[in-house]
C-alpha positions in Angstrom: 18.2 149.8 295.3 18.2 152.9 298.4 19.3 151.4 301.6 16.3 151.4 304.1 16.1 154.0 306.9 16.2 152.0 310.6 12.8 152.9 312.3 14.2 153.4 315.4 11.9 152.7 318.3 11.2 154.8 321.9 9.5 152.2 324.1 7.0 153.1 326.6 6.0 152.2 330.3 3.5 149.7 331.0 1.2 150.8 333.6 -2.2 149.7 333.9 -3.0 148.1 331.0 -1.6 150.8 329.1 1.5 152.1 327.3 2.0 155.7 328.6 5.0 158.0 328.2 7.0 158.7 331.3 5.8 162.0 332.6 9.6 162.9 333.2 9.8 163.0 329.5 13.1 161.4 329.5 14.3 158.2 327.8 17.7 156.5 327.6 19.7 154.4 324.8 19.6 150.7 325.0 22.7 149.1 323.3 23.3 145.7 322.5 25.1 143.6 324.8 28.6 142.7 323.3 28.6 139.1 321.9 31.6 136.6 321.6 32.6 136.9 318.1 32.7 140.7 318.3 35.7 142.9 319.0 36.3 144.2 322.2 36.6 147.7 320.6 33.8 147.3 318.5 31.4 150.5 319.0 28.1 149.3 320.8 25.1 148.8 318.5 22.2 151.0 319.2 18.7 148.9 319.8 16.2 151.5 321.0 15.1 154.3 323.2 13.7 153.4 326.7 11.5 155.6 328.6 13.2 156.9 331.8 10.8 156.1 334.6 10.4 158.4 337.4 9.0 158.9 341.0 5.6 159.9 339.6 5.7 157.2 337.3 6.5 154.5 340.3 3.0 156.1 342.0 0.8 155.9 339.0 1.8 152.4 338.9 1.4 151.5 342.6 -2.0 153.3 342.2 -3.0 151.1 339.3 -1.8 147.6 341.1 -3.8 148.8 344.1 -6.9 149.1 341.8 -6.5 146.1 339.9 -5.6 143.7 343.2 -9.1 143.0 345.2 -10.6 141.8 341.5 -7.8 139.8 340.7 -7.2 138.3 344.1 -11.2 137.8 344.0 -10.8 135.5 341.2 -11.2 131.8 341.0 -7.7 130.4 341.7 -8.5 128.0 338.4 -9.4 131.3 336.4 -6.0 132.7 337.3 -4.4 129.8 336.2 -5.8 129.7 332.9 -5.1 133.6 332.4 -1.4 133.1 333.3 -1.0 130.1 330.7 -2.7 132.2 328.1 0.3 134.4 328.5 2.7 131.7 328.0 0.9 130.7 324.7 1.4 134.6 323.5 4.9 134.4 324.5 5.1 131.3 322.2 3.7 132.9 319.7 6.1 136.0 319.9 9.2 133.7 320.3 11.2 134.7 317.5 10.8 138.4 318.7 12.0 137.2 322.5 14.7 135.4 321.3 16.0 138.5 319.1 15.5 140.4 322.4 17.5 138.1 324.3 20.4 137.8 322.0 20.6 141.7 321.4 20.4 142.2 325.4 22.5 139.2 326.7 25.1 138.8 324.0 24.2 135.2 323.8 24.4 132.7 320.6 21.0 131.8 318.8 20.9 128.2 320.6 21.5 129.8 324.0 18.9 132.4 323.6 16.5 129.8 322.4 17.2 127.9 325.4 16.5 130.8 327.6 13.3 131.9 325.9 11.8 128.3 326.3 12.9 128.0 330.3 11.2 131.3 330.6 8.0 130.1 329.2 8.2 126.7 330.8 9.0 128.6 333.9 5.8 130.6 333.6 3.8 127.8 333.0 5.5 126.2 336.1 3.9 128.7 338.3 0.8 129.1 336.9 0.0 125.3 337.6 0.3 126.2 341.1 -2.8 128.5 341.1 -5.1 125.9 342.6 -2.9 123.9 344.4 -0.9 126.3 346.7 -3.5 126.5 349.1 -3.7 123.0 349.6 0.0 122.7 350.5 0.8 125.8 352.2 -2.8 125.8 354.1 -3.6 123.2 356.5 -6.3 122.0 359.4 -4.7 122.7 362.5 -5.3 120.2 365.4 -7.2 122.2 368.5 -8.2 121.0 371.9 -12.0 121.6 371.6 -15.0 121.1 369.5 -13.5 123.6 366.6 -12.1 123.6 363.0 -9.0 125.7 363.2 -8.2 126.3 359.3 -5.6 128.1 357.9 -5.5 129.4 354.5 -2.6 131.2 352.3 -3.8 134.8 351.1 -2.6 137.3 348.8 -0.2 140.0 350.4 -1.7 142.9 348.1 0.8 145.0 346.1 4.7 144.2 345.6 7.3 145.8 344.3 9.8 143.8 342.2 13.5 144.8 341.3 14.1 142.4 338.4 17.7 140.9 338.1 20.0 143.0 336.3 21.8 140.1 334.3 19.1 137.6 333.3 16.6 140.1 331.3 13.9 137.6 330.6 14.4 134.3 332.5 15.1 136.2 335.6 12.1 138.6 335.1 9.8 135.7 334.9 11.4 134.0 337.8 10.6 137.3 340.0 6.9 138.1 338.7 5.3 134.8 338.0 5.4 133.7 341.6 4.0 137.0 342.8 0.9 137.5 340.7 -0.3 133.6 340.5 -1.4 133.9 344.3 -3.7 136.9 343.7 -1.0 139.8 344.5 -0.4 142.9 341.8 3.3 143.8 341.2 5.0 146.9 340.0 8.4 145.6 338.7 11.6 147.7 337.6 13.4 146.0 334.9 17.1 145.4 334.2 18.4 149.0 333.5 20.3 148.1 330.7 18.5 145.2 329.5 14.8 146.4 329.4 13.7 145.1 326.0 12.7 141.6 326.6 10.6 143.0 329.7 9.1 145.4 326.9 7.9 142.5 324.8 6.6 140.7 327.8 4.4 143.8 328.4 3.3 143.5 324.8 2.7 139.6 325.6 0.6 140.7 328.6 -1.6 143.5 327.0 -2.5 141.0 324.5 -3.4 138.3 326.9 -6.5 138.2 329.1 -4.3 139.5 332.3 -6.5 142.8 333.7 -4.6 146.0 333.3 -2.7 146.9 336.5 -2.0 143.3 337.6 1.3 143.4 336.2 3.0 147.2 335.6 6.7 147.6 334.2 8.8 150.4 334.7 12.0 151.0 332.8 14.6 153.3 333.9 17.5 153.8 336.7 16.9 151.1 339.3 18.7 153.5 341.8 16.5 156.4 341.2 13.1 154.8 341.4 13.8 151.5 344.2 13.8 154.1 346.9 10.3 155.3 346.4 9.1 151.9 346.0 10.9 150.8 349.1 9.3 153.9 351.2 6.0 153.5 349.4 3.5 152.9 352.2 1.0 151.5 349.6 3.3 148.7 348.8 2.9 145.7 351.1 6.2 143.9 350.2 9.1 144.3 348.0 11.5 141.7 346.3 15.2 143.1 346.5 16.6 140.4 344.1 17.6 142.8 341.4 19.4 145.0 343.7 22.2 142.4 344.3 23.8 143.9 341.0 22.3 146.9 340.2 24.5 150.0 339.9 24.5 152.6 342.7 21.7 150.5 344.9 22.4 150.1 348.5 20.1 147.3 349.1 20.5 147.6 352.9 19.1 151.3 352.7 16.2 149.9 350.7 15.4 147.5 353.3 15.6 149.9 355.9 13.1 152.2 354.0 10.8 149.3 353.8 11.0 148.7 357.2 9.9 152.0 358.2 6.4 151.0 356.8 6.6 147.6 357.9 7.0 146.3 354.2 7.6 142.7 353.6 11.0 142.3 352.4 12.9 139.5 350.2 16.6 140.0 350.3 18.7 139.3 347.4 21.0 136.5 347.5 21.3 134.0 350.3 19.3 130.5 350.4 15.8 129.7 350.3 13.1 132.1 348.4 16.0 134.3 347.4 18.1 131.8 346.0 19.5 132.8 342.7 21.4 131.0 340.1 25.3 132.1 339.4 23.9 134.5 336.8 21.1 135.7 339.2 18.2 133.9 337.8 16.2 133.0 341.1 15.5 129.2 340.9 11.7 127.9 340.9 10.7 127.6 344.2 7.3 127.4 345.9 9.1 129.2 348.8 9.5 132.1 346.5 5.3 131.9 346.1 5.1 131.9 349.7 7.0 134.7 350.2 4.0 137.1 349.3 1.1 135.3 351.3 -0.6 135.7 354.4 -1.8 133.3 356.6 -5.5 133.6 357.7 -6.6 131.7 360.4 -10.6 130.9 360.8 -11.9 129.0 363.9 -15.2 127.3 363.3 -17.5 125.3 365.8 -17.8 121.5 364.9 -21.4 120.5 364.1 -22.9 117.4 366.0 
């Protein structure tokens, strides 16, 4: 019996609910991370080719995110929760592929990869569950001197750019994407540069779920090349620099400066509170990460007799 020839894949971007090729026409090779049982001198194992996202791809992703944002934010909180829970269901159905992707990307044992995928699905569900609850927790009725109601209500910021953690290819990705979209924001996310395959599989889960196209847009490629354009883009309302902490060639202070020039909200990498991360750069589940991408609207209304 003759040996089979490998079907080598070239993965595309995920923009506006579709899978376009990068306009640059470039791609790069993705290799498996060395596992504990492999010899250090062994040649890296080829996994696939990934699209090399460009400035133009980032701009297209922002356009798609902006177009989708009003409809996503206008959906009822309960409906957003249902839609996001459906993503977890699809991820559960593709567990085997996600586990294999995480094993290959992070060099984990089968048991550890299973645990990571379970944690990622659970974390997605955790944030989805806040869709119809965060308003009550983060908003409030303010005491005022006068015959008025003064109500503070949190609302979505708009379009958010996210630099995914480099080391944690799935759990870290879920930890920075889910809290952004649950409140009605849309997102443009740069994946882990060397470990993009779990993000591509997540994109396929999103495409076959009920999430409207453009709510989540996923770009693979060089973080140092694309991140500056997102930080300086005037139609991006906020940026999460979590993944800049360990991205090659990225100076997160430069990105923060570029964001400040157009008054963009910034979540810094590392530190405590909203930007807190675990030792392997997996942002911890925290309601403050959700609230970081909300604006507070205060409404005055006269009291009736």
